[in-house]
C-alpha positions in Angstrom: -17.5 -11.6 25.9 -15.0 -12.3 23.1 -16.7 -12.6 19.7 -16.5 -15.9 17.9 -16.0 -16.5 14.3 -18.4 -18.7 12.4 -17.0 -21.8 10.8 -17.4 -20.7 7.2 -15.9 -17.3 7.9 -12.9 -19.0 9.6 -12.5 -21.2 6.5 -12.4 -18.1 4.3 -9.8 -16.5 6.5 -7.6 -19.6 6.3 -7.9 -19.7 2.5 -7.0 -16.0 2.2 -3.9 -16.6 4.3 -2.9 -19.5 2.1 -3.1 -17.4 -1.0 -1.0 -14.5 0.4 2.6 -14.4 -0.8 5.5 -13.3 1.4 7.1 -10.0 0.3 9.9 -10.3 -2.3 13.5 -9.3 -1.8 13.8 -6.7 -4.5 17.6 -6.6 -4.9 17.4 -6.5 -8.7 20.0 -8.1 -10.9 22.2 -5.3 -12.3 21.4 -6.1 -16.0 19.3 -5.0 -18.9 18.0 -8.3 -20.4 16.8 -8.4 -24.0 14.3 -11.2 -24.5 13.7 -13.0 -27.8 10.0 -13.9 -28.3 9.3 -17.4 -27.0 9.1 -20.1 -29.7 7.3 -23.4 -29.6 9.7 -26.4 -29.9 7.5 -29.6 -29.6 9.1 -33.0 -29.0 7.6 -36.4 -29.6 9.0 -37.7 -26.4 7.0 -35.2 -24.3 3.8 -35.8 -26.1 4.2 -39.5 -25.7 4.9 -39.1 -21.9 1.7 -37.0 -21.3 -0.8 -38.3 -18.8 -3.8 -40.1 -20.5 -6.9 -37.8 -20.5 -10.6 -38.6 -20.5 -11.5 -36.0 -23.1 -8.9 -35.6 -25.9 -10.9 -32.6 -27.2 -10.2 -30.6 -24.0 -6.9 -29.0 -24.9 -5.1 -25.8 -24.2 -3.2 -23.6 -26.7 -0.6 -21.3 -25.1 -0.3 -17.9 -26.6 3.4 -17.5 -27.0 3.1 -13.7 -27.3 1.3 -13.6 -24.0 3.9 -15.8 -22.4 6.7 -13.6 -23.8 5.1 -10.5 -22.3 4.5 -12.3 -18.9 8.3 -13.1 -18.8 9.2 -9.5 -19.7 6.9 -8.1 -17.0 8.1 -10.5 -14.3 11.7 -9.7 -15.0 11.2 -6.0 -15.2 9.3 -5.9 -11.9 11.2 -8.3 -9.8 14.2 -9.7 -11.7 16.5 -7.2 -13.2 17.1 -3.5 -13.7 15.3 -3.6 -17.1 13.8 -6.2 -19.4 12.9 -5.5 -23.0 11.0 -7.8 -25.4 12.7 -7.7 -28.8 10.7 -7.2 -32.0 10.8 -10.0 -34.6 12.9 -9.6 -37.7 11.5 -6.9 -40.0 9.7 -7.9 -43.2 12.2 -8.5 -45.9 15.1 -9.3 -43.6 17.2 -11.9 -45.5 20.3 -12.2 -43.2 20.7 -14.7 -40.4 18.1 -14.1 -37.7 20.8 -14.2 -35.0 22.3 -11.1 -36.5 18.9 -9.3 -36.1 18.6 -10.2 -32.4 22.2 -9.1 -31.8 21.8 -5.7 -33.5 18.5 -5.1 -31.7 20.1 -5.9 -28.4 23.0 -3.6 -29.2 20.6 -0.8 -30.2 18.8 -1.1 -26.9 22.0 -1.3 -24.9 21.2 -4.7 -23.4 23.7 -6.6 -21.3 22.2 -10.1 -21.6 20.1 -12.0 -24.1 17.4 -14.4 -23.0 16.2 -17.2 -25.3 13.2 -19.4 -24.4 11.7 -22.5 -26.1 8.4 -23.9 -24.9 7.8 -27.7 -25.3 4.4 -28.8 -24.2 1.5 -31.2 -24.9 -1.9 -29.4 -25.2 -3.7 -32.3 -23.6 -5.1 -31.6 -20.1 -5.5 -34.2 -17.4 -8.2 -33.0 -14.9 -9.1 -34.7 -11.6 -10.6 -34.0 -8.1 -8.1 -32.4 -5.8 -8.2 -35.2 -3.2 -7.9 -33.7 0.3 -9.2 -30.3 -0.5 -12.3 -31.8 -2.2 -13.0 -33.9 1.0 -12.4 -30.9 3.3 -14.7 -28.8 1.2 -17.7 -31.2 1.6 -18.6 -30.0 5.1 -18.5 -26.4 3.9 -20.9 -27.4 1.1 -23.3 -29.1 3.5 -23.3 -26.0 5.7 -24.4 -24.0 2.7 -23.4 -20.5 1.6 -20.8 -19.4 -1.0 -17.6 -20.3 0.9 -17.3 -23.7 -0.8 -16.8 -21.9 -4.1 -13.4 -20.7 -3.1 -11.7 -24.0 -2.3 -9.3 -25.4 -5.0 -11.1 -28.7 -5.3 -10.0 -29.6 -8.9 -6.5 -30.1 -10.2 -5.3 -29.9 -13.8 -2.0 -31.0 -15.3 -0.3 -30.1 -18.6 3.0 -31.8 -19.5 5.4 -29.1 -20.6 8.8 -27.4 -20.1 10.3 -24.0 -20.8 13.9 -24.3 -21.8 15.8 -21.0 -21.1 19.3 -19.9 -22.2 20.9 -16.7 -21.0 23.8 -15.2 -22.9 26.3 -12.4 -22.0 26.3 -10.1 -25.0 29.8 -8.6 -24.5 31.7 -11.3 -26.4 28.8 -11.5 -28.9 29.1 -7.8 -29.8 32.7 -8.4 -30.7 32.1 -11.6 -32.5 28.5 -12.6 -33.5 29.5 -16.3 -33.8 30.0 -16.2 -30.0 26.2 -16.4 -29.6 26.7 -20.0 -28.5 27.9 -21.9 -25.5 30.9 -19.6 -25.4 28.7 -16.8 -24.2 26.1 -18.9 -22.3 26.0 -18.1 -18.6 22.9 -20.0 -17.6 20.8 -22.9 -18.8 17.5 -23.6 -17.0 14.5 -25.9 -17.6 11.3 -24.9 -15.9 8.4 -27.3 -15.7 4.7 -26.4 -16.0 3.3 -27.1 -12.5 -0.2 -28.5 -11.8 -2.9 -25.9 -11.6 -5.5 -26.0 -8.8 -8.8 -24.1 -9.5 -11.9 -23.4 -7.4 -15.5 -23.4 -8.6 -15.5 -19.6 -8.9 -12.6 -19.9 -11.3 -14.2 -22.6 -13.4 -17.8 -21.5 -13.5 -17.2 -18.0 -14.7 -20.5 -16.0 -14.8 -22.8 -19.0 -15.6 -25.9 -18.7 -13.5 -27.1 -22.3 -14.2 -23.8 -23.7 -12.9 -24.2 -21.8 -9.7 -27.8 -22.9 -9.3 -26.8 -26.6 -9.8 -24.0 -26.1 -7.2 -26.7 -25.8 -4.5 -27.5 -29.5 -5.0 -24.2 -31.0 -6.2 -20.8 -30.5 -4.6 -18.9 -27.9 -6.7 -16.0 -30.3 -7.3 -18.1 -32.3 -9.7 -19.2 -29.3 -11.7 -17.7 -27.0 -14.4 -14.6 -29.2 -14.8 -14.2 -28.5 -18.6 -15.2 -25.0 -19.5 -13.9 -22.0 -21.4 -13.3 -20.3 -18.0 -11.1 -23.2 -17.0 -9.0 -22.8 -20.2 -8.7 -19.1 -19.7 -7.7 -19.4 -16.1 -5.2 -22.2 -16.7 -3.6 -20.1 -19.5 -3.2 -17.2 -17.2 -1.8 -19.3 -14.4 0.6 -21.2 -16.6 2.1 -18.1 -18.2 2.3 -16.3 -14.8 3.9 -19.2 -13.0 6.5 -19.9 -15.7 7.5 -16.2 -15.5 7.7 -16.3 -11.7 9.7 -19.5 -11.7 12.1 -18.1 -14.3 12.6 -14.9 -12.2 13.2 -17.1 -9.1 15.8 -19.1 -11.0 17.7 -16.0 -12.1 17.7 -14.5 -8.6 19.0 -17.8 -7.2 21.9 -17.7 -9.7 22.6 -14.0 -8.9 26.3 -14.6 -8.1 26.9 -16.8 -11.1 25.4 -14.3 -13.5 27.2 -11.3 -12.1 30.6 -13.0 -12.0 30.3 -15.1 -15.2 34.0 -16.3 -15.0 33.8 -17.8 -18.5 33.2 -14.3 -20.0 36.0 -12.2 -18.4 38.4 -12.2 -15.5 36.7 -9.3 -13.8 33.2 -8.4 -12.6 31.2 -6.3 -10.2 31.3 -7.4 -6.6 28.1 -9.5 -6.5 27.0 -8.2 -3.1 23.8 -6.2 -3.5 25.2 -3.2 -1.5 28.5 -3.1 -3.5 27.1 -1.1 -6.4 24.7 1.9 -6.3 23.3 4.7 -8.5 21.7 7.0 -6.0 19.9 10.2 -6.8 20.7 13.0 -4.3 18.5 15.6 -2.9 20.2 18.3 -5.0 19.4 16.4 -8.2 22.9 15.0 -8.9 23.7 11.3 -9.2 26.0 9.4 -6.9 27.5 6.4 -8.6 29.7 3.9 -6.8 30.8 0.3 -7.4 33.3 -2.3 -6.3 35.0 -4.5 -9.0 37.0 -7.7 -8.6 39.8 -8.7 -11.0 41.0 -12.3 -10.9 44.7 -12.4 -11.8 46.5 -15.0 -14.0 43.3 -15.3 -16.1 44.4 -13.2 -19.1 44.0 -9.8 -17.4 46.4 -8.2 -15.0 44.9 -4.7 -14.7 41.6 -2.8 -15.4 41.9 0.0 -17.9 38.8 2.2 -17.4 35.1 2.3 -16.6 32.5 4.3 -18.5 29.0 5.2 -17.5 26.3 5.8 -20.1 23.3 7.8 -19.0 21.0 8.5 -21.8 23.1 10.1 -24.6 25.8 11.1 -22.1 29.1 9.3 -21.6 31.2 9.7 -18.5 34.6 8.2 -18.0 35.2 7.3 -14.3 38.8 6.4 -13.1 39.3 3.5 -10.8 40.9 4.0 -7.4 44.2 2.4 -6.8 43.6 -1.4 -6.5 44.1 -3.4 -3.4 45.0 -7.1 -3.1 42.1 -9.2 -1.8 44.4 -11.1 0.6 47.7 -10.5 2.4 51.0 -10.5 0.5 51.7 -10.9 -3.2 50.2 -14.3 -3.4 46.6 -13.0 -3.5 44.8 -14.0 -6.7 42.4 -11.0 -6.7 42.6 -7.3 -7.0 39.8 -5.1 -5.7 39.0 -1.9 -7.5 36.5 0.8 -6.6 35.0 3.7 -8.5 33.0 6.7 -7.3 31.7 9.7 -9.1 29.1 12.5 -8.8 27.3 13.0 -12.1 25.3 16.1 -13.1 21.5 16.4 -12.9 21.1 15.6 -16.6 22.3 12.0 -15.9 19.2 11.4 -13.7 16.7 11.9 -16.5 17.5 8.5 -18.1 16.2 6.6 -15.0 19.1 4.2 -15.2 22.7 4.0 -16.1 24.9 1.4 -17.9 28.3 0.8 -16.4 31.0 -0.6 -18.8 34.2 -2.1 -17.4 37.3 -2.6 -19.6 40.6 -4.4 -18.9 44.0 -3.5 -20.3 44.6 -6.6 -22.4 45.1 -6.5 -26.2 41.6 -7.9 -26.7 40.2 -5.1 -24.5 37.7 -7.4 -22.8 34.6 -5.8 -21.4 31.7 -6.4 -19.0 28.5 -4.3 -18.8 25.9 -3.8 -16.1 22.8 -1.7 -15.9 21.7 -0.1 -12.6 18.3 1.3 -11.9 18.5 4.6 -10.2 17.5 4.8 -6.6 15.3 7.8 -5.8 16.5 10.5 -3.5 15.7 10.0 0.2 12.8 12.3 1.3 13.5 14.1 4.5 10.5 14.1 6.9 8.8 17.5 7.3 9.9 19.4 10.3 7.5 19.8 13.1 7.0 23.5 13.9 5.8 22.6 17.4 9.2 21.1 18.2 10.9 24.5 17.8 8.8 26.1 20.5 
């Protein structure tokens, strides 16, 4: 006889499946992104447009340092080769704050600079979560703890994260270029509604769990410290996830950045590689596109920085992207085997330069791929 699942257990399995996330495509953006700490930039319009709330005292304060670290962690894990949160200007710094950020990014060898401003109203609008609350009632009537894990309440905070991403190559040459001249992405990310279950809201309060044996959990623990703590964690985490998703969706735009220079890495994920080999050396290869008639007619050189080491790598002879002399692109490729000492840094920075008088440049950072591990030989197979 085939075993049958009880109804509450089946509900738990469904909820677990709903919370599972599909695996991420981890083709990281080839950049080291320096991140300015998030600042609060409130607007009267957003506060006025907020949803009316029953309890004005039930408010949330978002820790900007925590949000900044959430963004750094999200980018570093799933967004780009490396992400670094910049330190604020040192005490006694009297020059323009922009110069501090530029010098810090230069010291860290960053390729891009991320600037975020958070605009939000601290008021929270909470309500029953409609269908899920109704679907949870039969589970409550059956008894048991399964009704504690249904997101039967919904909370809304009106807010936006305004993000600007700058390419630092023109900025390093001219600090005044930290403006729209070097901006390669502008994105606004909205704070999404948060759904919480009773276990999230009640925390470790025994009286609340006791009362939930008589009253449906959706009516209980709607405004608690546990709600604020959970909401804060969810808001910071989701803003970071949505920002990472926006960067990945704009992968081609960020790598090519036609407003910065007339050349760039081939944006295909398999077109650039820094692969550690079994013998400990480093295999570096990349394809580069140059768009003609845009101020550059030839690439001059490429340089790889690995830790304190500098390696000049010549380009192979370029090839026209199309047939005949009417092609508007030239395709370059580079390939080099670097010594074992280059592997210790864990990543490399690739600089590209053209032959123009301005010596335009682009930089990219590649995280090293570990050497492939050969499967152990089976002694039995030799017999």
